C-alpha positions in Angstrom: 60.4 15.6 61.7 60.7 18.2 58.9 58.0 18.0 56.3 58.5 19.4 52.8 55.2 20.5 51.3 54.4 19.2 47.9 54.1 21.7 45.1 50.6 22.9 44.2 48.8 21.0 41.5 50.9 17.8 41.8 48.0 15.7 43.1 45.9 14.1 40.4 42.4 12.7 41.2 42.6 10.3 44.2 46.1 11.2 45.2 45.1 14.2 47.3 42.9 12.1 49.5 45.7 9.7 50.1 48.1 12.6 50.8 45.7 14.1 53.4 45.2 10.8 55.2 49.0 10.2 55.3 49.4 13.7 56.8 46.9 12.7 59.6 49.2 9.7 60.4 52.3 11.9 60.5 50.6 14.5 62.8 49.2 11.9 65.2 52.6 10.3 65.6 54.3 13.7 66.1 51.8 15.5 68.3 48.8 13.4 69.0 45.2 13.3 67.7 44.2 16.8 69.0 46.9 18.4 66.8 45.2 17.3 63.6 43.5 19.9 61.5 42.3 19.9 57.9 44.2 23.1 57.3 47.5 21.6 58.6 47.0 18.4 56.6 46.4 20.5 53.5 49.6 22.4 54.1 51.6 19.2 54.4 50.0 17.9 51.2 51.0 21.1 49.4 47.4 22.3 48.7 45.1 25.0 50.0 42.5 24.4 52.6 39.8 25.0 50.1 41.2 22.3 47.8 41.2 19.8 50.7 37.8 20.5 52.1 35.7 18.9 49.4 37.3 15.5 50.2 36.3 15.4 53.9 34.3 18.5 54.7 36.0 19.2 58.1 38.3 17.7 60.7 35.7 15.3 62.0 35.1 14.0 58.4 38.9 13.7 57.9 39.4 11.7 61.1 36.4 9.5 60.4 37.8 8.5 57.1 41.2 7.9 58.7 39.7 5.7 61.4 37.5 3.9 58.8 40.7 3.0 56.9 42.2 1.7 60.2 39.2 -0.6 60.9 39.6 -2.1 57.4 43.3 -2.6 57.9 42.7 -4.3 61.3 40.2 -6.7 59.8 42.5 -7.5 56.9 45.5 -8.1 59.2 43.6 -10.5 61.4 42.2 -12.4 58.5 45.6 -12.6 56.9 47.0 -14.2 60.1 44.2 -16.7 60.1 44.7 -17.5 56.4 48.4 -18.2 57.0 47.6 -21.1 59.3 47.9 -24.6 58.1 44.6 -26.2 56.9 44.5 -28.5 59.9 44.7 -25.6 62.5 41.9 -25.9 65.0 39.6 -23.1 66.2 41.7 -22.2 69.2 44.7 -21.7 66.8 42.5 -19.4 64.7 41.5 -17.4 67.7 45.1 -17.0 68.6 45.9 -15.9 65.1 43.3 -13.0 65.4 45.1 -11.9 68.6 48.5 -11.9 66.8 46.9 -10.0 63.9 45.5 -7.4 66.4 48.9 -6.9 68.0 50.7 -6.8 64.7 48.2 -4.2 63.4 48.7 -2.0 66.4 52.5 -2.1 66.0 52.5 -1.5 62.2 49.8 1.3 62.3 50.4 3.3 65.5 48.5 6.4 64.4 45.4 4.4 63.3 45.5 2.5 66.6 45.7 5.6 68.7 42.7 7.1 66.9 40.4 4.1 66.4 38.9 4.2 69.8 38.6 8.0 70.1 35.0 8.0 69.1 34.6 11.5 70.5 36.6 12.8 67.5 34.8 11.0 64.7 31.3 10.8 63.2 29.8 7.7 64.7 26.8 7.9 62.4 29.0 7.6 59.3 27.8 4.4 57.5 31.3 3.6 56.1 32.9 3.8 59.5 30.1 1.7 61.1 30.4 -1.0 58.5 34.2 -1.2 58.8 34.0 -1.3 62.6 31.4 -4.0 62.6 33.4 -6.1 60.1 36.6 -5.9 62.3 34.5 -6.9 65.3 33.0 -9.8 63.4 36.5 -11.3 62.9 37.0 -11.5 66.7 33.4 -12.5 67.4 33.3 -15.3 64.9 36.7 -16.7 66.0 35.5 -16.8 69.6 32.2 -18.5 68.6 34.1 -21.2 66.7 36.5 -21.7 69.6 33.7 -22.3 72.2 30.9 -23.9 70.2 27.6 -24.3 72.0 28.6 -22.0 74.8 25.9 -19.9 76.5 25.8 -16.5 74.7 26.5 -14.6 77.9 29.5 -16.7 78.7 30.8 -16.4 75.2 30.4 -12.6 75.2 32.3 -12.4 78.5 35.2 -14.4 77.0 35.2 -12.1 74.0 35.4 -9.1 76.2 38.2 -10.6 78.2 40.2 -11.5 75.1 39.7 -8.2 73.5 40.5 -6.2 76.6 43.7 -8.2 77.2 45.1 -8.0 73.7 44.1 -4.3 73.3 45.6 -3.4 76.7 48.8 -5.2 75.8 48.9 -3.4 72.4 48.4 -0.1 74.2 51.2 -0.7 76.6 53.5 -1.5 73.7 52.4 1.7 71.9 53.2 3.7 75.1 56.8 2.4 74.9 57.0 -0.2 77.7 60.2 -1.6 76.4 60.1 -5.1 77.9 56.8 -5.8 76.1 58.2 -5.3 72.6 59.6 -8.9 72.5 57.7 -11.0 70.0 57.9 -13.9 72.4 56.1 -11.9 75.1 53.4 -11.1 72.6 53.0 -14.7 71.7 52.9 -15.8 75.3 50.2 -13.2 76.0 48.1 -14.5 73.2 48.6 -18.1 74.4 47.5 -17.2 77.9 44.4 -15.3 76.6 43.3 -18.3 74.5 43.9 -20.7 77.3 41.8 -18.6 79.7 39.0 -18.2 77.2 38.8 -21.6 75.6 40.2 -24.0 78.2 43.1 -24.9 80.3 44.1 -22.3 82.8 42.1 -19.3 83.9 38.4 -19.1 83.2 38.1 -22.3 81.2 34.8 -23.4 79.8 32.6 -23.0 82.8 29.5 -20.9 82.0 29.1 -17.5 83.6 27.1 -18.0 86.8 24.0 -15.7 86.9 23.5 -13.7 90.1 21.5 -15.7 92.7 17.8 -15.0 92.9 16.6 -13.4 96.1 14.9 -15.7 98.6 11.0 -15.6 98.8 11.2 -13.6 102.0 13.5 -11.0 100.5 11.4 -10.8 97.4 8.4 -10.1 99.7 10.2 -7.3 101.5 11.3 -5.7 98.2 7.8 -5.9 96.9 6.4 -4.2 99.9 9.1 -1.6 99.8 8.3 -0.9 96.1 4.7 -0.1 97.1 5.9 2.2 99.8 5.8 -0.3 102.7 8.5 -0.6 105.3 
């Protein structure tokens, strides 16, 4: 896609930051995350590298800001899906809404979605990124907790991992262009199956995660002797 650089001096306070972040999205869609550079983003925004540097410092700072924005958009999208439900919607429906919001975010924000889990490219110590990531996670965590009240924490965390993995994997396949998965009905069916497996019905259901069996007294004795150097 041809890009026409903006004329120098056209960005007032605040607009340059937005233009640089928009350039990141364009480059990621065109050539992938590795192709992003502060210099190229500055060129597309129509300013010099020295004019862009104060906003982010370097490429890692630029990508961190971009991903932070993505985390905030993800949280807002999931919350909006939940807010759109009727007042009488139960906790399972709210959990499903977060799944729809996640999938919808990934489809509407492909560049953010591709970068948000590339933590090798961002500053994981950045407070703004950490706060935004924790807030997005909290939407999922709270929805799962409400859907399975009183469940053992280990079992609940396993269901959260299952739900997140399934919805994220589905979104990734769609992003990679697996055509049959673009149907909105398929997305809705996936969300329904995930909720059924995590909350009740088919799949895992409500059964607690079973801890690994404790070794027998005889085996514990052998392990104890082995730990002291015995045979």
